[in-house]
C-alpha angles and dihedrals in degrees: 000000000000118000117242122240090256092054091051091050091047092050092048091050092047090050091051092050094046091048092058101039129060117230115225115228108219089185093066132082122239130200116247142165122238108241094182144334118239124225090255091057096254120127138238105215136188111210116220092229125060086215090072111088114245113263132192136186091023113185118226120239110196099170095236121091116242097014119129130178140194113209137192122249109263096042115141120237141160118245121208138162121245110240090354089287112146089208092061110061119171135187118222145140103053125214110226103213123090124019115021143233109273101193138005122196122187121195136006094292107019094172089067093070111009118080121196111235096232093049092048091049092049091052093048092046089054091052091048091049091051092047092049094050099036112110123217114233094227097060105007092229132119118248115295092228111043120216117244130222129230119253095193118069097166118129131200097187136049128196125194131175 
């Protein structure tokens, strides 16, 4: 079927416009810097390229159910658009140089099974202090051999249920 004169003009005009404007690919990921994290966990990001549309209140997609993070301003992240929809930006795929992760929560109620090392050490130190100063009723003296406290609270494993 032969194109009409109007179709040829329309195609030429469309080609001219496309040749002078860049199309934005909403199915790609773009590098960005985290400017801030909002109270609801979403991010304010500053894309590296001015070609990326500005986005605000960007939800984080970590790829693991029930995981939440708090991050420092300046972290590097990739911003994409779910389903290619410009109204649905997401932040994912973190770059691990520069500012660090501030907090990691796993599960619906992480405080029910995850103890922070410094809080655990403080509680154990209080027990040791009590044991070292507690006097026995039979002789009224503290223990002959005092208990000691740990100076290292680092952990290499984590268990959750």
